[in-house]
C-alpha positions as CSV (number, residue, x, y, z in Angstrom):
1,M,32.5,-21.5,5.3
2,M,30.8,-18.6,4.0
3,G,29.0,-15.9,5.8
4,R,28.4,-12.5,4.0
5,F,27.3,-9.9,6.6
6,F,26.2,-6.4,6.0
7,I,26.2,-3.4,8.4
8,E,23.4,-0.9,8.9
9,G,23.8,2.2,6.9
10,L,26.8,1.7,4.9
11,P,26.5,1.7,1.1
12,Y,26.8,-1.5,-1.0
13,S,26.7,-2.6,-4.5
14,K,24.6,-5.0,-6.5
15,S,27.5,-7.3,-6.6
16,D,27.8,-7.2,-2.9
17,L,24.2,-8.0,-2.4
18,A,24.8,-11.2,-4.7
19,E,27.2,-12.5,-2.1
20,A,24.2,-13.2,0.3
21,C,23.3,-15.9,-2.2
22,I,23.4,-19.6,-0.8
23,D,23.5,-22.7,-2.9
24,G,23.7,-25.5,-0.4
25,S,27.6,-25.5,-0.2
26,A,27.6,-22.3,2.0
27,W,26.7,-21.4,5.7
28,G,28.4,-24.4,7.1
29,H,27.5,-27.3,4.6
30,G,31.3,-28.2,4.2
31,A,32.3,-26.0,1.4
32,S,36.0,-26.4,0.5
33,E,38.3,-23.5,0.1
34,N,38.2,-23.7,-3.5
35,E,34.6,-23.9,-3.8
36,A,34.3,-20.6,-1.5
37,L,36.7,-18.9,-3.8
38,E,34.6,-19.9,-6.8
39,Q,31.4,-18.6,-5.1
40,E,33.5,-15.4,-4.6
41,A,34.4,-15.0,-8.1
42,D,30.8,-15.7,-9.2
43,A,29.4,-12.9,-7.0
44,G,27.2,-10.4,-8.9
45,K,26.3,-13.2,-11.5
46,D,23.6,-14.3,-9.5
47,P,20.4,-14.2,-11.9
48,D,18.0,-13.6,-8.9
49,I,19.8,-10.7,-7.4
50,S,17.6,-8.0,-9.5
51,K,14.4,-9.7,-8.4
52,V,15.6,-9.6,-4.7
53,M,16.7,-5.9,-4.9
54,N,13.3,-5.0,-6.4
55,C,11.6,-6.7,-3.4
56,L,13.7,-5.1,-0.7
57,Q,13.4,-1.8,-2.2
58,S,9.7,-2.1,-2.0
59,M,9.5,-3.1,1.5
60,R,8.9,-0.3,4.2
61,L,8.7,-0.4,7.9
62,G,6.8,2.5,8.9
63,R,8.2,5.4,6.9
64,K,11.4,3.8,6.3
65,R,12.6,1.6,3.3
66,L,14.4,-1.6,4.3
67,L,16.9,-1.0,1.4
68,S,17.4,2.5,0.2
69,S,19.2,3.6,-3.0
70,T,21.8,6.7,-2.4
71,H,24.4,8.3,-4.7
72,A,26.8,6.2,-2.8
73,G,25.1,2.8,-3.3
74,L,22.3,0.6,-1.5
75,T,22.0,0.8,2.2
76,F,20.2,-1.1,4.7
77,N,17.8,1.0,7.0
78,Y,17.4,-2.3,9.0
79,V,19.1,-4.4,11.9
80,G,18.5,-8.2,11.7
81,V,18.3,-10.9,9.3
82,V,16.1,-11.3,6.0
83,A,16.0,-14.6,4.1
84,L,14.3,-14.4,0.6
85,Y,15.1,-16.2,-2.8
86,R,17.9,-18.5,-1.5
87,H,19.5,-15.1,-0.1
88,V,20.4,-14.5,3.5
89,F,21.0,-10.9,4.5
90,V,22.6,-10.6,7.8
91,V,22.6,-6.8,8.8
92,L,24.6,-5.8,12.0
93,P,24.2,-2.6,14.0
94,K,26.3,0.3,12.7
95,Y,28.7,0.1,15.6
96,Y,30.3,-2.8,14.0
97,D,33.7,-1.6,12.3
98,P,33.1,-2.0,8.6
99,H,36.9,-2.6,8.0
100,G,36.6,-6.4,9.3
101,R,36.6,-9.3,7.2
102,Q,33.5,-9.8,5.2
103,I,33.8,-13.7,5.0
104,A,33.0,-14.2,8.7
105,E,33.9,-16.9,11.2
106,M,30.7,-18.7,11.6
107,P,30.8,-19.2,15.3
108,W,31.5,-15.3,15.7
109,L,28.6,-14.4,13.2
110,T,26.0,-17.0,14.9
111,S,26.8,-15.5,18.4
112,T,26.7,-11.9,17.3
113,L,23.6,-12.1,15.2
114,N,21.7,-14.1,18.1
115,S,22.6,-11.4,20.7
116,V,21.3,-8.7,18.5
117,L,18.2,-10.4,17.9
118,A,17.8,-11.3,21.5
119,A,18.1,-7.5,22.4
120,I,15.3,-6.6,19.7
121,R,12.9,-9.3,21.0
122,R,13.5,-7.9,24.5
123,Y,12.8,-4.5,23.3
124,H,9.6,-5.7,21.6
125,E,8.5,-7.4,24.8
126,L,9.0,-4.1,26.7
127,R,7.3,-1.9,24.1
128,A,4.3,-3.7,22.8
129,A,3.6,-0.9,20.1
130,A,7.2,-1.3,18.7
131,K,6.5,-4.7,17.1
132,Q,3.6,-3.4,15.3
133,Q,5.9,-0.4,14.1
134,D,8.2,-2.8,12.7
135,K,5.7,-4.6,10.6
136,I,6.8,-4.8,7.1
137,S,4.6,-3.3,4.3
138,F,5.1,-3.1,0.6
139,D,4.4,-0.7,-2.0
140,P,1.7,-1.4,-4.5
141,S,4.3,-2.8,-7.2
142,A,5.8,-5.4,-4.9
143,L,5.9,-8.9,-6.1
144,H,3.5,-11.3,-4.2
145,I,5.4,-12.4,-1.4
146,S,4.2,-13.8,2.2
147,V,6.1,-12.4,5.2
148,E,7.0,-14.5,8.2
149,Q,8.1,-11.7,10.5
150,N,9.9,-11.8,13.9
151,R,9.0,-15.5,14.6
152,M,12.5,-17.0,14.9
153,D,12.1,-17.2,18.6
154,L,8.9,-19.4,17.9
155,Y,10.8,-21.6,15.4
156,A,13.6,-22.1,17.9
157,F,11.2,-23.0,20.5
158,L,9.3,-25.5,18.8
159,L,12.4,-27.1,17.5
160,Q,14.0,-27.3,20.8
161,D,11.0,-28.5,22.3
162,Y,10.9,-31.4,19.7
163,A,14.6,-32.4,20.2
164,E,14.4,-32.5,24.4
165,Q,10.6,-33.8,24.5
166,G,9.9,-35.7,21.4
167,P,6.5,-35.9,19.8
168,Y,3.6,-34.6,21.9
169,R,2.1,-37.2,24.2
170,E,-1.5,-36.9,25.2
171,A,-1.9,-38.7,28.6
172,R,-5.6,-40.2,28.5
173,R,-7.1,-41.6,31.5
174,I,-8.8,-45.0,30.8
175,R,-11.6,-46.4,33.1
176,E,-12.3,-50.1,33.0
177,L,-14.3,-52.6,34.9
178,D,-11.7,-54.7,36.7
179,G,-9.1,-53.7,34.8
180,D,-5.3,-53.7,35.6
181,G,-5.1,-50.2,36.9
182,L,-5.9,-48.8,40.4
183,I,-9.3,-49.1,42.0
184,D,-11.5,-46.0,41.7
185,W,-13.3,-46.1,44.9
186,S,-15.3,-43.2,44.2
187,R,-16.7,-44.6,41.1
188,T,-16.9,-48.0,42.4
189,I,-19.1,-46.9,45.3
190,N,-21.5,-44.7,43.2
191,Q,-21.6,-47.2,40.3
192,I,-21.7,-50.6,41.7
193,N,-24.1,-52.4,44.0
194,P,-22.3,-54.3,46.7
195,L,-23.3,-57.4,48.5
196,V,-24.2,-56.8,52.0
197,T,-22.7,-59.5,54.4
198,G,-22.9,-59.3,58.2
199,G,-24.0,-55.8,57.8
200,R,-20.8,-54.9,55.6
201,P,-20.7,-54.0,51.8
202,A,-18.7,-56.3,49.8
203,Y,-17.7,-55.4,46.1
204,M,-17.5,-58.3,43.7
205,E,-16.5,-55.9,40.8
206,F,-14.6,-52.7,40.8
207,V,-14.0,-49.7,38.6
208,T,-10.3,-49.2,37.7
209,T,-8.4,-46.3,36.1
210,R,-5.0,-46.2,34.3
211,R,-3.4,-43.8,31.9
212,R,-2.4,-44.6,28.2
213,R,0.0,-42.6,26.5
214,D,-0.8,-42.4,22.7
215,E,2.0,-41.1,20.8
216,A,0.4,-41.6,17.3
217,N,-2.3,-39.1,18.3
218,F,-3.6,-36.5,15.9
219,I,-1.8,-33.6,17.7
220,A,1.6,-35.3,17.5
221,R,0.9,-35.6,13.7
222,V,0.2,-32.0,13.4
223,Q,3.3,-30.9,15.5
224,E,5.5,-33.3,13.3
225,A,4.1,-31.6,10.2
226,V,4.9,-28.2,11.7
227,I,8.5,-29.3,12.5
228,S,8.9,-30.7,9.0
229,E,7.7,-27.3,7.5
230,I,10.2,-25.3,9.7
231,C,13.2,-27.3,8.9
232,A,12.5,-27.5,5.3
233,F,12.7,-23.8,5.0
234,M,15.7,-23.3,7.5
235,D,17.7,-25.8,5.5
236,S,16.7,-24.3,2.2
237,S,17.4,-20.8,3.3
238,G,20.3,-21.3,5.1
239,L,19.0,-19.9,8.6
240,G,19.3,-23.1,10.0
241,D,23.0,-23.6,10.1
242,L,23.5,-19.7,10.7
243,L,21.5,-19.7,13.7
244,H,22.4,-23.1,14.8
245,L,19.1,-24.7,14.6
246,Q,18.5,-28.5,15.1
247,S,17.0,-30.1,11.9
248,F,14.9,-33.2,11.8
249,P,14.4,-34.7,8.4
250,L,10.9,-36.1,9.2
251,N,9.0,-37.7,6.3
252,V,5.2,-36.8,7.6
253,E,2.0,-35.5,6.2
254,T,1.7,-32.0,5.4
255,L,-0.5,-29.5,7.3
256,D,-2.5,-29.2,4.3
257,N,-3.2,-32.8,4.0
258,L,-4.3,-32.8,7.8
259,G,-6.9,-30.1,7.1
260,G,-5.5,-26.7,6.7
261,A,-3.9,-24.1,9.3
262,D,-7.4,-22.6,10.6
263,Y,-9.1,-26.1,11.2
264,L,-5.9,-27.5,12.8
265,A,-5.4,-24.3,15.1
266,S,-8.9,-24.6,16.1
267,R,-8.6,-28.4,17.2
268,L,-5.4,-27.5,19.0
269,E,-7.4,-24.7,20.9
270,R,-10.2,-27.2,22.1
271,E,-7.1,-29.3,23.3
272,L,-5.5,-26.4,25.1
273,V,-8.8,-26.0,27.2
274,V,-8.4,-29.2,28.9
275,R,-4.6,-29.5,29.3
276,F,-3.1,-28.3,32.6
277,D,0.5,-29.6,32.7
278,T,3.1,-26.7,31.7
279,R,4.7,-28.4,28.8
280,S,1.6,-29.3,26.9
281,K,0.2,-25.8,27.6
282,R,3.5,-24.0,26.2
283,L,3.7,-26.6,23.2
284,L,0.1,-26.2,22.2
285,G,0.1,-22.5,22.6
286,A,3.2,-22.3,20.2
287,L,1.7,-24.7,17.7
288,I,-1.4,-22.2,17.4
289,D,0.8,-19.3,17.1
290,Y,2.6,-20.9,14.2
291,L,-0.6,-21.8,12.6
292,R,-2.4,-18.7,13.1
293,G,0.3,-16.8,11.6
294,R,1.4,-19.3,8.9
295,A,1.9,-17.6,5.4
296,R,-1.1,-18.7,3.2
297,A,0.1,-17.5,-0.2
298,V,1.3,-20.3,-2.5
299,N,3.9,-18.0,-3.8
300,D,7.4,-17.1,-2.3
301,V,7.9,-16.6,1.4
302,M,10.2,-14.5,3.1
303,I,11.5,-14.6,6.7
304,A,12.6,-11.2,8.4
305,E,13.7,-10.8,12.0
306,G,14.8,-7.6,13.0
307,T,13.9,-3.7,13.3
308,S,14.3,-0.5,11.4
309,S,14.6,1.4,14.6
310,F,17.7,0.1,16.4
311,N,18.4,3.4,17.8
312,L,15.3,2.9,20.0
313,V,16.7,-0.4,21.1
314,W,19.8,1.4,21.9
315,E,17.6,4.0,24.2
316,S,15.9,1.1,25.8
317,I,19.3,-0.6,26.7
318,C,20.6,2.4,28.4
319,Q,17.3,3.1,30.1
320,S,17.4,-0.5,31.6
321,L,21.1,-0.3,32.7
322,F,20.8,2.9,34.3
323,H,17.5,2.5,36.1
324,D,15.6,5.2,34.0
325,S,12.7,7.4,35.9
326,S,12.3,10.0,33.1
327,R,8.5,9.0,32.7
328,D,7.9,10.0,36.2
329,I,9.2,13.5,35.9
330,P,6.5,16.1,35.4
331,M,7.5,18.5,32.7
332,Q,5.8,22.0,32.7
333,K,3.8,23.1,29.4
334,P,4.3,26.3,27.8
335,H,2.1,28.8,29.4
336,W,0.3,31.0,26.8
337,K,-1.4,34.6,26.7
338,Y,-3.4,35.2,23.7
339,R,-6.3,37.2,22.3
340,L,-9.5,35.6,21.1
341,N,-11.5,36.6,17.8
342,E,-8.5,36.6,15.7
343,D,-10.6,37.7,12.7
344,M,-11.0,41.2,14.4
345,L,-7.4,41.6,15.3
346,W,-6.6,44.1,12.3
347,N,-9.8,46.3,13.0
348,M,-8.6,49.8,13.9
349,D,-11.9,50.5,15.7
350,E,-11.1,50.2,19.3
351,S,-14.9,50.2,20.3
352,D,-15.0,46.5,20.2
353,G,-12.2,46.2,22.7
354,D,-14.2,44.0,24.9
355,D,-14.5,41.4,22.3
356,R,-10.5,41.4,22.3
357,K,-10.0,40.1,25.9
358,A,-6.6,38.5,26.5
359,V,-6.8,35.0,28.0
360,E,-4.1,32.7,29.5
361,A,-4.0,29.0,29.0
362,E,-1.5,26.0,29.0
363,Q,-0.6,24.5,25.7
364,G,-3.3,21.8,24.6
365,D,-2.4,18.4,23.5
366,D,-3.5,19.1,19.8
367,E,-0.9,21.5,19.4
368,A,1.4,18.6,18.5
369,E,-0.4,18.1,15.1
370,A,0.3,21.7,14.2
371,D,4.0,21.6,15.0
372,D,4.5,18.2,13.3
373,R,2.7,19.8,9.9
374,D,5.2,22.7,10.1
375,G,8.2,20.4,10.7
376,Y,9.0,21.5,14.3
377,G,8.6,18.0,15.9
378,N,6.1,17.0,18.6
379,A,5.0,19.7,20.9
380,D,4.6,17.4,23.7
381,P,6.9,18.6,26.5
382,H,7.8,15.1,27.4
383,T,9.9,15.2,24.1
384,L,12.3,17.1,26.0
385,I,12.9,14.8,28.8
386,P,16.2,12.8,28.1
387,D,16.2,9.2,27.7
388,V,17.5,8.4,31.4
389,I,17.0,10.2,34.5
390,N,18.5,8.4,37.5
391,K,17.0,9.3,40.8
392,D,18.5,6.6,43.1
393,D,21.4,8.9,44.5
394,P,19.9,10.7,47.7
395,N,22.5,13.5,46.7
396,G,21.0,14.2,43.4
397,W,20.2,13.1,39.7
398,Y,22.0,11.9,36.8
399,I,21.0,13.1,33.4
400,L,21.9,10.7,30.5
401,D,20.9,10.9,26.8
402,A,21.2,7.7,24.5
403,K,22.5,8.5,21.3
404,Y,22.9,6.0,18.6
405,Y,25.7,7.7,16.8
406,V,29.2,6.2,15.7
407,P,31.4,9.4,15.7
408,K,34.6,9.4,13.3
409,Y,37.8,10.8,15.0
410,T,40.9,12.2,13.3
411,A,43.8,14.3,14.7
412,K,42.0,17.5,13.7
413,S,38.3,16.8,13.7
414,I,35.4,14.9,14.9
415,T,32.3,14.1,13.1
416,G,29.0,12.3,13.4
417,M,29.0,13.4,17.2
418,P,25.9,14.9,19.2
419,G,25.4,18.3,17.6
420,I,24.7,21.7,18.8
421,G,21.0,20.8,19.3
422,D,21.6,17.8,21.3
423,V,24.4,19.7,23.5
424,I,21.7,22.7,24.1
425,K,18.8,20.1,25.0
426,Q,21.3,18.5,27.6
427,Y,21.9,21.8,29.2
428,F,18.1,22.5,29.1
429,Y,17.4,19.3,30.8
430,M,19.8,20.2,33.6
431,M,18.2,23.6,34.0
432,A,14.6,22.5,33.9
433,I,15.5,19.7,36.5
434,S,17.6,21.9,39.0
435,E,15.3,25.0,38.6
436,R,15.5,27.4,41.8
437,G,13.6,26.3,44.7
438,S,13.7,22.6,43.6
439,G,16.6,21.5,45.8
440,I,17.5,19.0,43.2
441,R,21.2,18.8,42.2
442,V,22.5,17.2,39.0
443,L,25.4,15.1,39.8
444,G,26.2,14.3,36.0
445,N,25.2,15.1,32.5
446,A,26.4,12.8,29.8
447,F,25.6,11.3,26.2
448,L,25.7,7.5,26.0
449,I,26.9,6.2,22.6
450,P,27.8,2.6,21.5
451,G,31.4,1.8,21.1
452,R,32.9,0.5,17.9
453,I,33.1,-3.2,18.0
454,P,35.7,-5.0,15.4
455,S,33.8,-7.3,13.0
456,G,35.1,-10.5,12.1
457,E,37.6,-12.4,14.1
458,G,38.5,-11.1,17.5
459,A,34.9,-10.0,18.2
460,S,33.5,-13.0,20.1
461,S,31.8,-12.7,23.4
462,A,34.5,-14.8,25.0
463,Q,36.8,-11.8,24.8
464,L,34.4,-9.6,26.7
465,D,36.4,-9.8,30.0
466,N,39.3,-8.0,28.3
467,R,36.9,-5.0,27.5
468,C,35.8,-2.3,29.8
469,L,31.9,-1.5,29.8
470,L,32.3,2.3,29.8
471,L,34.9,4.5,28.4
472,Q,34.9,8.2,28.4
473,R,35.6,9.5,24.6
474,G,34.9,12.9,24.9
475,K,33.3,16.1,26.7
476,V,31.7,19.1,25.0
477,S,30.9,22.5,26.6
478,L,29.2,25.8,25.8
479,G,31.0,28.6,27.6
480,F,28.0,30.9,28.1
481,V,26.1,28.3,30.0
482,G,28.6,28.4,33.0
483,A,28.5,32.1,32.8
484,F,24.8,32.3,32.8
485,L,24.7,29.8,35.6
486,G,27.2,31.7,37.6
487,N,28.8,28.7,39.2
488,E,31.7,27.2,37.2
489,E,32.6,24.9,39.8
490,D,29.4,23.0,40.0
491,L,29.1,20.0,37.6
492,Q,25.7,21.2,36.4
493,A,27.6,24.4,35.0
494,G,30.7,22.1,33.5
495,D,31.2,19.8,30.5
496,V,28.5,17.3,29.0
497,K,30.7,14.0,28.9
498,M,30.3,11.7,26.2
499,F,30.7,8.0,27.2
500,E,31.1,5.0,24.8
501,M,29.5,1.7,26.0
502,D,30.4,-1.6,25.1
503,P,27.0,-2.6,23.1
504,E,27.8,-6.4,23.5
505,Q,28.4,-6.6,27.1
506,A,25.3,-4.0,27.5
507,I,23.3,-6.3,25.4
508,D,24.0,-9.3,27.6
509,M,22.8,-7.5,30.6
510,Y,19.9,-6.0,29.0
511,T,18.6,-9.6,27.8
512,D,19.4,-11.1,31.0
513,P,18.4,-8.8,33.7
514,S,18.7,-11.3,36.5
515,G,22.3,-10.4,37.2
516,D,21.3,-6.8,38.7
517,D,21.1,-6.7,42.6
518,G,19.7,-3.4,42.4
519,T,22.9,-1.4,42.9
520,R,24.6,-1.9,39.4
521,S,23.6,1.4,38.0
522,G,24.5,3.4,41.0
523,R,28.2,2.0,40.8
524,Y,28.6,2.8,37.3
525,L,27.0,6.2,37.6
526,N,29.7,6.9,40.7
527,A,32.4,5.5,38.6
528,M,31.6,7.9,35.5
529,F,31.2,11.1,37.5
530,D,33.4,10.9,40.6
531,S,36.8,12.9,40.7
532,A,39.1,9.7,40.9
533,R,40.6,7.9,38.0
534,I,41.1,10.8,35.8
535,D,43.9,10.8,33.2
536,E,46.1,13.6,32.2
537,D,43.8,15.0,29.8
538,G,40.8,15.3,32.3
539,F,39.2,11.9,31.0
540,K,37.9,9.0,33.2
541,H,39.7,5.7,32.7
542,G,37.8,2.8,31.6
543,I,35.1,1.5,33.8
544,P,34.7,-2.5,34.1
545,A,31.2,-4.2,34.1
């Protein structure tokens, strides 16, 4: 089984990209070992790869290109999956070890990709604007392609619902005169004239009611047309096998034959108004969502599920696991004193001194635009607040900054680590929070980076029990800070620690927060910063989940 995957930010060649091509024998369709070797030998001979590269390089998510060309090769600025022109590009986060096998075990790749996509969906749920920011756009020269983006969860729901519940069944109440159903006494009394005998009414006819399930109704036909359309694309693209989505080879009418997407969505919306059972409402809502977002172009269709900002997903993971309260922290704005009438400042005549009155004011919100134009970043003081501030401990606060960095370590150097600007900001956070008179003590100050995960065999979630969740990888200090604060023994004047966090375990907790009893973050923070379990080099031992 063949499953070529890529890693965010690493350079690849054109022949590497060609290996993402599928032809029906790949992605779990039973290819023999010889067939797989032949496919490898043919890598780079794919006639569609130039068209694929042109398309990928024309795609943008915000300011980022999905695929960039550098002096080292082609790099993905994206995490997720893209299916286009018989090619499936699985792009994993950069914390996966690039030296793992590129012909991946299918169960591992499926599990890993599904976990990553679940984290991205969770992030989009928590940050509604982020989904719009990850919307793909094209350069003017792009090919005519319709994009089905961030809809894999919808497809999976529709397929699973059909597998478990079958076709939509519309329950209709049938009312008859003297039928086989139950007597409807309310309608019988209101609609039937009784015979009165002995002063008592006697009904010779009754209104009865019964339910009839019509499996061949119109909505079931629409549902099966949608299922057939999804399965056809999933099978042709290889995504069905990759994501373990069940396929249903239905021979049914097409959506266009049934009336077109807009017309069908309108009919389903009318049905949704009168349905009250949970299954019907969820299914009808999903079908309407599919029809409203269905690609209308008759040319090629691309499926994309992912994000160009996995660094923000990592920040959200850290904020969730450590109970972030940073949005509640007031941050002072710079206080300015300045002179008015700037056009008169260079006039040597002091007679108009009254017009040069100095005033004081806080920085205005529109100052952010000037700073952005000058390249100094957003002037909003809240951008100086760290990603995580935990206030749960009555003895003080913890300051954590999530960094989506993957440092490289050798015996003589470290590269790719948080830089001098990051370190200075960590100390600034601490000083701003624990300013004199606040009474707030900083109990811990650290960076959180993702730990490196081996790719390929040996990286499955089944082995998570043998890995710690948090491991101190390093610590950094600036000597003048302790001297400036005058308190060398206090944690707030000491090192800024750098912890690696196992991203796979963290994603599992992020996407299923039900396991948090409210004390989890406190346990982790205490273990990270207490004085116990220190090795001979002064580093913390591994901390389990």
